[in-house]
Backbone bond lengths (Angstrom), bond angles and torsions (degrees), N, CA, C in turn:
res aa  C-N    CA-C-N  psi(-1)  N-CA   C-N-CA  omega(-1)  CA-C   N-CA-C  phi
1 M - - - 1.463 - - 1.523 110.94 -
2 K 1.330 115.06 -45.58 1.480 119.77 179.62 1.530 111.44 -60.92
3 K 1.366 114.70 -38.93 1.462 119.05 -178.57 1.544 110.54 -67.05
4 I 1.351 115.36 -40.46 1.476 119.52 178.55 1.535 109.57 -64.55
5 L 1.332 116.24 -43.21 1.449 120.04 178.98 1.518 110.86 -61.46
6 F 1.332 117.39 -40.26 1.468 121.81 179.20 1.519 110.83 -60.34
7 F 1.334 116.19 -46.50 1.467 119.82 -177.81 1.519 111.25 -68.06
8 L 1.358 117.47 -33.59 1.460 119.79 175.68 1.520 110.95 -65.34
9 I 1.325 116.96 -41.93 1.461 120.87 178.99 1.539 110.04 -62.51
10 V 1.348 115.90 -44.90 1.467 119.42 178.54 1.516 110.93 -61.27
11 F 1.360 117.04 -41.59 1.460 121.25 -179.62 1.521 110.53 -60.74
12 F 1.333 117.63 -48.78 1.444 120.26 -176.29 1.528 111.64 -67.63
13 I 1.339 116.92 -37.34 1.452 119.60 176.16 1.529 110.05 -61.89
14 H 1.324 115.98 -40.74 1.470 121.41 179.27 1.539 110.13 -62.03
15 K 1.338 117.15 -43.68 1.463 120.53 -179.09 1.511 110.83 -66.61
16 I 1.341 117.70 -40.68 1.453 121.65 179.49 1.526 109.85 -61.59
17 V 1.349 117.42 -44.18 1.461 120.45 179.13 1.530 110.38 -63.22
18 Q 1.368 117.26 -39.43 1.455 120.05 177.80 1.528 111.15 -58.34
19 C 1.308 117.64 -42.31 1.470 122.05 -174.13 1.511 113.80 -81.48
20 Q 1.281 117.34 -12.20 1.461 122.48 -170.02 1.513 112.20 -77.81
21 N 1.345 115.24 142.21 1.454 120.00 166.45 1.531 107.81 -74.65
22 L 1.303 117.75 118.10 1.461 121.66 -173.64 1.526 112.61 -78.06
23 V 1.321 118.39 -5.57 1.467 121.13 179.80 1.528 108.92 -91.66
24 P 1.323 117.41 114.69 1.458 118.81 175.74 1.520 111.01 -69.51
25 D 1.297 117.30 130.73 1.478 121.85 179.01 1.521 111.51 53.79
26 G 1.340 115.66 56.78 1.451 120.20 179.82 1.512 114.16 -64.89
27 S 1.348 116.97 -17.60 1.483 120.29 178.84 1.517 112.92 -103.90
28 F 1.347 116.79 9.34 1.458 122.98 173.21 1.528 113.13 61.98
29 E 1.340 116.66 32.24 1.460 119.88 -176.72 1.529 113.22 -85.81
30 Q 1.344 116.73 -22.39 1.456 119.97 -171.35 1.526 111.89 -88.09
31 D 1.330 114.83 84.96 1.452 118.87 177.98 1.531 110.71 -95.26
32 T 1.319 115.46 147.74 1.468 121.26 177.93 1.531 110.95 -74.75
33 A 1.332 115.29 -24.89 1.444 122.76 175.78 1.521 106.44 -164.13
34 C 1.309 117.21 159.06 1.454 118.13 177.34 1.522 109.37 -61.48
35 P 1.338 117.77 127.20 1.476 119.45 -176.55 1.533 113.70 -57.63
36 L 1.310 116.57 121.73 1.481 120.89 175.03 1.508 110.12 -85.14
37 T 1.339 115.83 -24.84 1.453 122.02 173.85 1.520 106.69 -129.65
38 T 1.309 117.90 -175.62 1.456 120.42 -175.04 1.516 113.00 -87.48
39 Y 1.302 120.60 4.84 1.465 121.15 -173.31 1.514 113.64 -72.82
40 V 1.314 115.23 139.90 1.474 121.81 -175.25 1.521 112.07 -70.10
41 Y 1.342 119.42 -15.63 1.460 118.64 -176.60 1.514 112.19 -66.00
42 Y 1.313 119.34 -5.40 1.461 121.80 171.85 1.523 112.40 -74.98
43 N 1.329 118.08 -13.41 1.459 120.98 177.26 1.522 110.72 -83.38
44 A 1.342 115.57 146.56 1.462 120.39 -172.76 1.532 113.50 -76.91
45 Y 1.333 118.23 -22.95 1.460 121.86 -172.87 1.528 114.34 -118.24
46 W 1.308 116.95 -42.07 1.463 120.83 -173.41 1.529 111.71 -79.36
47 K 1.313 116.58 139.22 1.453 122.96 -178.51 1.526 110.10 -120.11
48 V 1.332 114.40 166.13 1.468 121.09 176.21 1.524 107.50 -110.60
49 P 1.351 118.00 116.09 1.462 120.38 -171.98 1.531 115.48 -89.27
50 T 1.326 118.69 -1.45 1.466 121.39 179.65 1.526 109.57 -132.77
51 A 1.336 115.44 -172.93 1.479 120.42 176.56 1.520 110.88 -81.37
52 G 1.331 118.41 -2.16 1.450 121.63 174.88 1.516 110.34 -66.31
53 T 1.332 116.20 161.55 1.484 121.04 -175.66 1.520 111.52 -126.61
54 P 1.358 117.46 74.21 1.457 119.11 173.96 1.518 111.05 -60.88
55 D 1.308 116.75 158.60 1.449 121.61 -171.15 1.527 113.51 -108.41
56 Y 1.325 116.25 152.77 1.459 122.52 -178.74 1.508 109.53 -121.37
57 F 1.330 117.35 121.28 1.455 122.18 -176.88 1.508 110.29 -115.79
58 D 1.359 117.34 137.41 1.450 120.78 -174.25 1.533 110.03 -147.37
59 T 1.334 115.96 144.12 1.454 120.48 179.33 1.519 112.74 -65.73
60 C 1.360 116.52 -19.15 1.470 119.76 -179.87 1.520 113.08 -73.55
61 S 1.312 116.18 -16.50 1.461 120.14 -174.71 1.547 111.43 -81.08
62 N 1.312 115.82 138.22 1.455 121.91 175.31 1.526 112.42 -97.56
63 S 1.324 115.96 2.32 1.458 120.85 -177.24 1.530 110.05 -84.84
64 W 1.328 117.05 143.16 1.445 121.09 179.40 1.545 110.03 -70.80
65 T 1.307 117.46 -16.38 1.470 119.47 -176.89 1.499 113.41 -78.40
66 N 1.334 118.21 -40.98 1.465 121.32 -171.11 1.498 115.21 -132.01
67 S 1.313 118.12 31.51 1.466 121.97 177.02 1.538 109.63 -88.60
68 V 1.311 114.84 172.43 1.478 123.60 175.78 1.521 106.79 -131.43
69 P 1.332 118.10 129.09 1.479 127.74 11.37 1.513 114.95 -88.86
70 N 1.345 119.05 -19.33 1.456 121.30 -174.87 1.514 111.95 -93.29
71 N 1.340 117.75 134.02 1.467 121.12 179.66 1.516 109.72 -155.36
72 F 1.315 116.43 -174.12 1.465 119.95 -168.46 1.529 114.40 -69.89
73 V 1.332 119.05 -12.88 1.476 120.53 179.27 1.510 113.43 -114.16
74 G 1.335 118.05 3.04 1.450 119.70 178.55 1.507 112.84 152.31
75 S 1.329 115.57 -150.73 1.472 121.52 -179.05 1.509 108.86 -146.61
76 Q 1.364 116.53 126.85 1.427 121.00 177.95 1.540 109.29 -159.23
77 P 1.341 118.62 124.29 1.469 119.69 175.19 1.537 109.75 -66.50
78 A 1.322 116.46 150.69 1.451 121.62 175.16 1.522 110.52 -92.28
79 F 1.341 117.34 158.56 1.463 120.24 174.38 1.527 109.47 -66.63
80 G 1.324 116.51 -37.46 1.460 121.12 175.85 1.512 107.86 -112.85
81 G 1.342 115.86 -100.82 1.473 119.36 178.18 1.495 113.19 -133.09
82 A 1.356 119.39 2.95 1.458 121.29 -174.83 1.520 111.14 -153.33
83 Y 1.332 114.26 162.79 1.468 122.80 170.28 1.517 108.32 -161.02
84 V 1.300 117.03 174.11 1.461 121.49 176.84 1.535 108.96 -117.26
85 G 1.332 116.01 167.35 1.460 121.46 179.83 1.520 110.64 -133.64
86 L 1.363 115.68 142.70 1.451 121.79 -174.66 1.532 111.31 -133.65
87 V 1.316 116.51 137.03 1.458 121.65 170.02 1.530 107.74 -80.29
88 T 1.344 118.02 126.83 1.457 120.91 176.09 1.529 112.36 -104.77
89 K 1.327 117.22 -17.56 1.464 120.01 177.16 1.504 110.42 -158.95
90 I 1.338 114.04 132.73 1.473 123.18 175.21 1.525 106.58 -164.02
91 A 1.292 116.65 166.35 1.469 119.85 -176.93 1.522 111.84 -56.66
92 G 1.342 116.99 139.68 1.458 121.92 173.62 1.505 114.77 88.42
93 D 1.331 118.10 15.88 1.488 122.20 178.43 1.528 112.34 62.57
94 Y 1.324 118.24 22.24 1.456 121.85 176.02 1.536 108.96 -66.47
95 K 1.342 117.28 134.65 1.454 122.33 178.94 1.537 109.48 -138.13
96 E 1.331 115.63 157.39 1.464 121.26 176.94 1.534 110.49 -126.70
97 Y 1.338 115.78 142.08 1.455 123.25 -175.94 1.512 109.80 -136.52
98 V 1.368 115.18 154.29 1.455 121.89 166.57 1.525 106.89 -126.50
99 Q 1.316 115.20 151.73 1.486 120.59 -173.89 1.519 109.21 -142.30
100 V 1.360 115.35 146.42 1.462 119.21 177.86 1.528 108.21 -146.32
101 R 1.323 115.62 148.49 1.475 121.21 173.69 1.543 108.59 -86.86
102 L 1.307 116.50 130.16 1.450 121.55 179.81 1.529 111.57 -68.51
103 L 1.317 115.84 158.54 1.454 121.23 -179.16 1.520 112.21 -69.85
104 D 1.338 117.23 -22.12 1.447 121.61 178.67 1.530 108.11 -152.80
105 S 1.310 117.45 151.47 1.460 122.13 177.60 1.538 109.57 -69.90
106 L 1.347 115.75 146.50 1.448 120.35 177.13 1.536 110.40 -71.89
107 K 1.313 116.74 149.55 1.449 123.32 -177.90 1.517 110.03 -100.47
108 A 1.328 116.03 137.04 1.466 121.56 -176.16 1.520 110.98 -59.94
109 G 1.329 114.68 134.35 1.453 121.05 176.07 1.511 115.01 82.42
110 I 1.339 117.33 -5.88 1.463 121.12 -179.77 1.535 108.46 -88.26
111 S 1.319 116.89 138.97 1.464 121.63 176.63 1.546 108.64 -91.24
112 Y 1.322 114.81 133.62 1.476 121.27 -179.63 1.525 109.04 -117.16
113 C 1.323 114.35 132.57 1.471 120.94 178.20 1.533 108.50 -88.59
114 V 1.318 115.78 122.02 1.473 122.67 -177.93 1.516 108.97 -106.69
115 S 1.318 116.04 137.18 1.464 120.44 -179.12 1.530 109.38 -148.00
116 Y 1.333 116.25 137.63 1.450 121.63 170.25 1.530 109.87 -159.91
117 Y 1.316 116.38 164.45 1.459 121.63 -177.55 1.508 110.73 -119.19
118 V 1.318 115.93 141.76 1.469 121.97 177.52 1.519 109.36 -133.60
119 S 1.305 115.87 155.87 1.458 122.31 175.32 1.525 108.18 -146.35
120 L 1.338 115.88 127.24 1.461 119.34 178.09 1.521 108.48 -66.77
121 A 1.324 116.65 129.42 1.472 120.80 -179.57 1.517 110.90 -66.44
122 G 1.320 116.16 142.68 1.455 121.72 -175.78 1.526 115.01 -60.67
123 K 1.327 117.88 -25.33 1.467 121.17 -179.90 1.509 112.62 -100.12
124 S 1.323 116.78 21.83 1.472 120.47 174.19 1.508 109.27 -74.22
125 A 1.314 115.86 139.08 1.471 120.17 174.80 1.527 110.78 -80.92
126 Y 1.336 114.73 -29.59 1.485 120.52 -176.09 1.519 110.00 -129.54
127 A 1.319 113.58 155.43 1.475 121.27 170.29 1.526 108.45 -110.36
128 T 1.310 117.09 139.33 1.463 123.36 179.39 1.537 108.23 -134.91
129 P 1.324 118.61 176.04 1.449 118.98 167.45 1.533 111.60 -61.80
130 A 1.313 116.91 162.93 1.456 122.00 -178.90 1.536 110.91 -65.11
131 P 1.317 118.06 156.77 1.474 120.61 170.17 1.531 109.78 -55.38
132 Q 1.321 116.11 145.51 1.454 121.13 -179.00 1.532 110.74 -98.92
133 L 1.336 115.31 170.54 1.454 121.63 -178.30 1.516 110.03 -124.35
134 Y 1.352 115.06 132.93 1.482 121.21 -177.70 1.522 110.21 -124.64
135 F 1.342 115.79 127.92 1.468 122.68 173.94 1.520 109.73 -91.01
136 S 1.325 116.92 141.47 1.481 120.33 176.52 1.509 110.70 -148.38
137 D 1.346 116.09 156.18 1.452 120.89 178.67 1.536 112.21 -71.92
138 S 1.314 115.07 -33.47 1.462 120.70 -179.49 1.522 108.31 -131.03
139 A 1.317 114.64 167.23 1.471 119.53 -178.58 1.523 109.57 -69.97
140 I 1.330 116.92 128.78 1.450 121.63 175.51 1.529 108.43 -90.82
141 S 1.319 116.85 148.48 1.460 118.91 -177.79 1.533 110.02 -155.50
142 S 1.306 114.74 164.17 1.474 122.34 177.64 1.508 109.22 -155.02
143 T 1.334 116.05 144.18 1.459 120.07 176.11 1.520 111.63 -83.35
144 G 1.338 116.25 -9.33 1.451 120.72 177.64 1.509 113.09 -96.78
145 S 1.338 116.83 -170.92 1.470 121.13 -178.73 1.526 111.98 -127.09
146 S 1.339 116.84 19.01 1.454 121.17 177.13 1.513 109.97 -87.44
147 Y 1.333 118.29 -177.65 1.452 121.57 -175.58 1.513 110.95 -76.89
148 F 1.330 115.96 150.37 1.475 122.61 176.70 1.538 108.62 -74.52
149 P 1.318 118.41 138.77 1.485 122.05 178.86 1.525 112.00 -88.00
150 Y 1.329 117.03 49.35 1.450 120.56 178.75 1.523 110.00 -120.30
151 T 1.324 116.61 159.00 1.464 120.13 179.46 1.529 109.39 -98.29
152 P 1.321 118.41 113.28 1.469 120.51 -177.52 1.525 110.81 -71.08
153 Q 1.326 115.46 139.54 1.468 120.42 -179.51 1.509 112.32 -78.54
154 I 1.346 118.02 -26.71 1.464 121.45 177.71 1.535 106.50 -113.06
155 N 1.336 115.38 114.00 1.451 119.92 -171.98 1.534 109.76 -146.51
156 N 1.314 115.55 108.06 1.478 121.25 177.08 1.548 106.81 -97.56
157 T 1.324 116.71 117.47 1.482 120.63 -172.39 1.503 114.37 -88.48
158 S 1.336 118.90 -4.06 1.459 121.48 -178.85 1.522 110.68 -73.51
159 I 1.324 116.66 134.45 1.454 120.29 176.87 1.527 109.22 -72.73
160 I 1.343 116.48 130.07 1.466 122.07 -177.45 1.534 109.20 -104.16
161 T 1.338 115.78 120.06 1.470 121.03 -178.85 1.538 111.84 -110.57
162 D 1.331 117.65 -4.65 1.458 121.29 -174.66 1.532 110.25 -74.90
163 T 1.326 115.82 118.68 1.476 122.23 178.24 1.522 111.84 -105.08
164 T 1.335 116.42 0.56 1.456 121.01 -176.52 1.529 111.89 -102.34
165 N 1.332 116.45 -42.55 1.467 121.11 -174.58 1.528 111.12 -110.08
166 W 1.317 114.32 161.99 1.447 120.39 171.46 1.508 110.02 -82.20
167 T 1.337 118.41 137.03 1.460 123.68 177.10 1.518 108.80 -103.38
168 H 1.312 116.25 128.86 1.477 121.93 -176.05 1.527 109.53 -87.13
169 I 1.324 116.76 121.21 1.467 123.14 176.13 1.520 108.16 -105.20
170 T 1.320 115.72 127.27 1.465 120.13 -179.25 1.527 109.88 -134.19
171 G 1.307 115.65 159.40 1.458 120.87 176.88 1.521 109.24 -173.30
172 T 1.330 115.03 166.72 1.453 121.11 179.10 1.522 108.78 -123.70
173 Y 1.305 116.89 134.60 1.465 122.17 -178.95 1.495 109.66 -126.86
174 T 1.331 117.84 124.73 1.466 123.18 174.24 1.531 108.44 -91.74
175 A 1.305 116.60 117.33 1.462 121.51 -170.96 1.525 113.07 -74.57
176 N 1.339 114.94 145.31 1.461 121.15 170.02 1.522 110.04 -79.30
177 G 1.322 114.59 -24.49 1.453 120.41 -179.40 1.536 110.53 109.87
178 G 1.323 116.74 129.10 1.452 120.64 177.17 1.506 115.71 95.97
179 E 1.348 118.19 -5.67 1.471 119.40 179.14 1.526 109.70 -64.10
180 K 1.306 116.90 130.23 1.458 121.03 -175.71 1.532 114.06 -124.32
181 Y 1.342 117.26 -11.44 1.451 120.29 -174.78 1.529 111.11 -129.59
182 I 1.324 115.91 149.46 1.479 120.47 167.27 1.527 107.73 -123.78
183 T 1.306 114.40 143.41 1.463 123.22 177.62 1.519 107.57 -127.64
184 I 1.313 117.37 131.73 1.474 121.60 -177.15 1.531 109.56 -120.77
185 G 1.324 115.10 132.31 1.471 122.51 178.58 1.517 109.06 166.49
186 N 1.316 116.92 -167.96 1.458 121.96 179.60 1.533 108.90 -95.70
187 F 1.324 117.52 115.48 1.465 122.90 -177.23 1.518 112.37 -94.85
188 F 1.324 117.97 18.98 1.466 120.79 -178.28 1.538 109.58 -125.02
189 S 1.314 114.24 150.50 1.479 120.34 177.73 1.517 109.16 -67.24
190 D 1.313 117.73 164.22 1.452 121.91 176.65 1.526 110.25 -56.56
191 A 1.330 116.08 -41.62 1.462 120.65 -177.63 1.537 111.43 -62.72
192 N 1.339 116.58 -29.56 1.446 120.97 -178.00 1.528 112.67 -104.26
193 T 1.337 116.26 14.58 1.444 121.66 176.87 1.516 108.80 -108.42
194 P 1.326 119.76 107.25 1.451 121.10 178.85 1.518 110.86 -64.90
195 S 1.316 117.84 144.50 1.435 120.41 -178.61 1.519 111.03 -154.27
196 V 1.323 116.29 160.55 1.462 122.54 172.79 1.511 107.71 -131.77
197 F 1.318 115.64 145.67 1.472 120.71 179.84 1.514 109.90 -75.70
198 I 1.370 116.48 134.51 1.455 121.55 -179.16 1.521 111.36 -107.57
199 N 1.338 116.81 -57.61 1.465 120.66 -178.94 1.528 109.85 -162.53
200 F 1.315 116.10 -178.49 1.460 121.70 -176.94 1.526 113.61 -98.30
201 S 1.347 116.34 21.87 1.467 120.72 -175.57 1.537 112.65 -68.50
202 S 1.351 116.03 -26.07 1.457 119.75 -179.01 1.510 108.30 -157.46
203 I 1.341 116.96 -164.85 1.451 121.33 176.89 1.541 111.79 -120.90
204 M 1.313 116.53 20.31 1.463 118.42 -171.86 1.529 111.27 -138.38
205 A 1.347 114.01 167.63 1.453 122.29 166.86 1.514 106.49 -105.68
206 Y 1.299 117.71 131.49 1.476 122.24 -170.74 1.523 110.00 -142.03
207 F 1.354 116.15 132.83 1.453 121.58 -179.52 1.518 112.11 -122.35
208 Y 1.350 114.91 139.06 1.447 120.54 163.24 1.522 108.88 -79.31
209 L 1.360 117.32 148.99 1.452 122.78 -178.56 1.533 108.91 -134.76
210 D 1.369 117.28 132.54 1.446 119.45 -178.53 1.537 109.16 -152.96
211 S 1.328 115.25 161.01 1.458 125.37 169.17 1.536 112.58 54.71
212 V 1.325 115.13 68.71 1.466 121.84 -178.58 1.523 110.21 -95.31
213 S 1.323 117.39 133.87 1.473 118.91 177.52 1.526 110.71 -143.91
214 V 1.322 114.75 147.56 1.463 124.72 172.12 1.514 106.58 -131.84
215 V 1.321 117.98 113.02 1.455 123.83 -174.14 1.514 110.05 -127.68
216 N 1.317 116.86 141.20 1.472 121.88 176.26 1.523 109.30 -62.65
217 C 1.341 116.54 111.85 1.469 120.28 -179.23 1.528 111.04 -64.56
218 D 1.311 117.27 -28.35 1.458 120.92 -174.66 1.517 113.48 -70.23
219 S 1.344 116.52 -7.52 1.463 120.01 176.72 1.514 111.19 -85.11
220 S 1.328 118.25 8.31 1.441 121.29 -177.00 1.527 113.14 -75.42
221 N 1.369 115.75 -13.65 1.484 119.51 177.67 1.526 112.24 55.49
222 G 1.340 115.79 35.37 1.450 119.59 174.24 1.512 114.20 86.67
223 V 1.342 119.26 8.18 1.461 120.95 -178.14 1.521 111.16 -58.00
224 N 1.348 116.46 -43.49 1.448 119.98 -176.79 1.525 112.51 -68.89
225 E 1.332 118.07 -18.64 1.431 121.92 -177.20 1.537 112.29 -84.33
226 Q 1.332 116.76 -10.96 1.462 119.37 -179.69 1.507 110.68 -92.16
227 T 1.310 116.38 144.83 1.469 120.79 178.93 1.519 108.83 -122.50
228 F 1.320 115.77 137.70 1.463 120.99 -178.96 1.540 108.56 -132.98
229 N 1.317 114.97 158.64 1.473 119.62 -179.65 1.521 112.17 -72.13
230 I 1.334 116.68 -28.83 1.458 120.70 -178.75 1.530 109.60 -96.87
231 K 1.329 115.46 132.75 1.466 121.30 -179.95 1.531 108.99 -105.14
232 I 1.343 115.12 140.35 1.471 121.28 177.65 1.523 109.91 -110.12
233 N 1.317 117.37 131.69 1.468 122.50 171.50 1.538 107.41 -110.25
234 I 1.332 117.44 118.91 1.447 122.61 -177.20 1.536 108.89 -111.62
235 F 1.351 116.49 122.42 1.464 118.99 -178.75 1.535 109.32 -146.12
236 P 1.359 116.81 128.63 1.460 126.00 -5.09 1.519 111.17 -80.48
237 N 1.305 117.02 158.94 1.462 123.44 177.47 1.517 107.28 -155.34
238 P 1.326 118.95 104.19 1.464 130.23 13.87 1.534 112.69 -68.85
239 F 1.362 115.36 163.34 1.443 120.81 175.76 1.525 108.14 -145.82
240 S 1.332 115.47 158.58 1.447 119.96 -176.94 1.534 112.78 -109.58
241 A 1.294 117.89 -25.82 1.476 120.19 -177.56 1.526 113.05 -129.55
242 Q 1.328 116.91 -47.64 1.449 120.32 -174.06 1.519 110.22 -152.09
243 T 1.329 116.30 144.49 1.460 120.22 177.37 1.507 109.52 -138.21
244 T 1.332 116.55 166.12 1.443 122.49 179.82 1.523 110.22 -120.83
245 L 1.333 116.08 130.75 1.451 122.74 177.20 1.536 107.43 -106.32
246 K 1.327 115.70 125.70 1.448 120.43 -179.36 1.537 108.81 -126.85
247 T 1.337 117.46 128.84 1.443 122.68 179.69 1.530 110.72 -98.45
248 D 1.329 116.09 157.54 1.464 119.81 -176.90 1.534 112.93 -78.39
249 I 1.357 116.59 -13.37 1.475 121.17 175.69 1.512 107.47 -136.60
250 P 1.351 117.73 154.83 1.468 120.27 179.95 1.528 113.17 -62.72
251 L 1.337 116.27 145.26 1.441 122.06 176.84 1.513 110.68 -101.73
252 V 1.332 116.00 149.08 1.468 121.88 179.25 1.538 108.12 -131.22
253 N 1.341 116.32 114.82 1.473 121.83 177.99 1.538 112.09 52.00
254 V 1.297 116.23 51.09 1.456 122.00 -178.21 1.536 109.40 -103.27
255 T 1.328 116.37 149.00 1.459 122.17 177.89 1.539 109.74 -108.44
256 L 1.315 116.89 130.80 1.457 123.02 176.01 1.527 107.53 -101.75
257 T 1.340 116.17 125.04 1.450 122.33 -179.63 1.526 109.56 -123.44
258 V 1.319 116.93 135.54 1.473 122.19 176.57 1.516 108.32 -113.46
259 D 1.329 116.35 124.78 1.467 122.66 178.19 1.532 110.08 -113.67
260 N 1.334 114.73 148.89 1.462 119.27 172.26 1.521 110.39 -86.29
261 C 1.327 117.43 -174.39 1.468 120.46 -175.79 1.517 113.28 -69.58
262 F 1.329 116.95 -15.29 1.470 119.62 178.12 1.515 112.46 -89.90
263 G 1.372 116.46 2.03 1.437 119.83 -177.82 1.511 113.49 84.08
264 Q 1.343 116.93 7.00 1.466 121.20 -179.45 1.538 110.17 -85.37
265 T 1.315 117.33 134.36 1.456 121.34 177.01 1.525 110.34 -74.11
266 V 1.331 117.17 125.53 1.457 121.19 -176.14 1.535 111.46 -115.40
267 A 1.338 117.79 -13.11 1.445 120.95 178.84 1.528 109.05 -160.15
268 Q 1.333 115.74 152.14 1.474 119.07 -178.96 1.517 110.23 -156.17
269 I 1.326 115.49 138.57 1.465 122.40 175.41 1.534 107.41 -127.81
270 K 1.348 117.43 123.38 1.453 121.69 -175.14 1.538 111.21 -104.89
271 N 1.331 114.49 163.67 1.457 123.02 173.00 1.509 112.51 56.86
272 I 1.336 116.62 49.23 1.461 121.79 177.70 1.532 110.13 -81.38
273 N 1.322 115.26 130.84 1.470 120.75 174.84 1.515 108.13 -130.49
274 G 1.342 117.03 137.47 1.451 121.86 -177.76 1.510 111.44 108.68
275 Q 1.326 116.72 -160.42 1.469 120.56 -174.45 1.505 113.96 -117.81
276 T 1.341 117.78 -5.48 1.458 120.61 -174.32 1.498 111.28 -128.18
277 V 1.361 115.97 134.61 1.451 122.99 177.27 1.530 109.31 -132.66
278 V 1.305 117.00 128.41 1.464 121.23 176.38 1.530 108.19 -95.27
279 F 1.336 116.15 126.25 1.468 119.50 -179.30 1.522 109.87 -119.94
280 S 1.337 116.95 128.57 1.448 123.23 177.78 1.527 110.38 -105.79
281 R 1.330 116.81 142.77 1.468 120.85 -175.93 1.513 112.51 -68.67
282 D 1.339 117.67 -27.05 1.476 121.86 -175.73 1.523 110.43 51.97
283 N 1.343 117.46 -117.44 1.475 119.30 -176.09 1.515 112.85 -102.03
284 L 1.317 118.94 15.94 1.453 120.95 179.50 1.512 111.24 -70.84
285 T 1.324 117.05 139.73 1.458 121.49 178.07 1.529 109.80 -79.97
286 S 1.320 117.15 165.12 1.458 120.67 178.95 1.526 109.79 -67.91
287 G 1.333 116.04 149.31 1.445 120.91 -179.84 1.522 112.44 145.57
288 L 1.316 116.24 -166.93 1.449 123.12 -176.84 1.525 111.13 -98.95
289 Y 1.329 115.92 134.34 1.459 122.82 176.97 1.526 109.42 -132.67
290 F 1.328 115.53 166.59 1.453 120.92 178.96 1.519 110.05 -125.06
291 V 1.312 116.28 127.12 1.456 121.03 -179.79 1.528 108.75 -106.12
292 R 1.325 115.77 134.90 1.465 120.27 177.87 1.519 109.55 -132.63
293 L 1.313 114.66 144.02 1.455 122.11 175.98 1.507 108.18 -107.47
294 T 1.320 116.50 131.23 1.465 120.51 -179.86 1.511 109.88 -125.36
295 E 1.311 114.84 144.13 1.474 123.71 178.18 1.532 107.32 -130.27
296 E 1.325 116.32 114.39 1.468 121.86 -177.16 1.523 110.16 52.97
297 N 1.341 115.65 47.07 1.472 124.63 177.21 1.523 113.18 67.32
298 K 1.312 118.88 13.10 1.462 122.70 176.60 1.523 108.35 -109.58
299 I 1.349 116.32 128.23 1.467 120.86 178.89 1.541 108.81 -71.35
300 I 1.328 115.79 125.60 1.448 119.54 -179.17 1.533 112.39 -114.11
301 A 1.323 118.47 -11.85 1.451 121.44 177.50 1.537 109.88 -163.53
302 V 1.342 116.07 147.22 1.464 121.36 178.52 1.526 108.75 -141.95
303 D 1.346 117.60 140.57 1.454 120.35 175.08 1.528 108.72 -155.19
304 K 1.324 115.19 176.44 1.472 121.27 -179.27 1.510 110.18 -103.46
305 L 1.350 113.91 148.89 1.446 122.69 169.84 1.526 108.48 -121.97
306 V 1.332 118.20 136.76 1.455 121.98 174.12 1.506 108.39 -121.39
307 I 1.330 116.21 120.02 1.459 121.26 178.35 1.518 110.70 -103.36
308 T 1.297 117.06 131.93 1.472 122.71 -179.23 1.520 108.74 -114.53
309 D 1.320 115.32 162.61 1.461 121.15 176.59 1.523 110.15 -83.57
C-alpha cells in the first residue's frame, strides 16, 4: 500500500510540474516594495544581468515616470498590475535585459511552449523586432551595457510598430537538458537590428514586456493534433486575472468547459451565444489548462489556457 501511495504521489507531482508555468512571476507582479524609481531590482524574482537599466512599471506607483498605464515612455495597461520596459536600440549598441531563474530545469528532448507579450512604447523614435528570449544553463552576465553575443532561441524578426495593442510572441524550444535561466532583450548589434523611424519623441526603440510563460508542450495530451472547424482566439494568453475568448463564427447554445492537466473539469460556462466569452480565473492556480467548446455534447473546438501569477 505504501509503495502504491508513493508512486501515486510521484505521478501527480510529475503531472503538476508538466502543467506548470516555469517562469516565476511571469507578469512581474511580485515586487518587494512599490517602485520608487523605474529600476527592476524592486521585483522579487527578475534580475538585471548587465549594466543596462531596464525599467519597472507598477499601478501602485504615483510617479509619472513608472506608473501604469501612463509613464515616461508612453501609455499601456498591464495584464495584471505591472510590466517591465527594455531599450532594444539606441546609439552606441546600448541594450537592456531582464533575467530570471526558472522554477525547474528543462528536460532533454522535451518541447517547451514559450509565450510573452510586447508593445512598442508610444514615445519610441524607432520600431524594431520584439526583444528575444535566450535559454541558458547558468546565469549570463556582463559588466557592460552592450548586446550579449548569444543566439536567442526565440526570435521574432518582424518589425513591430503597434503602440496601442500588445503583440503576442510565441515559439517552441526543444531543450538540451539542464537549462535553468531565461534572459530577454535584444541580442543583436544596432547594425544587425532592422528598424523603421516612427517619430521624434525620443532617440530609442523601447518595448513594454508582460506575461512571460514557459510551459511543457508535451502536457497538451494531443490538443494540438486535433483539428476543428471553429477557431478560438484567446487574448491575452497567458493571463493573470481575466481573458477573452473569441470564435471566428457565432456560437449558439454552446458550453465552455475548462479542464486541468488531470482531465478534471475546473470551470464551466453554459448557454453561450455570440462570438465572445469573457473568462475569469477566479480561484484557479497558475498553470496550463485546456478549454473546449461543446455543442449538443459534441466537441467543436479545443485550445490551451495558461494562467500566471
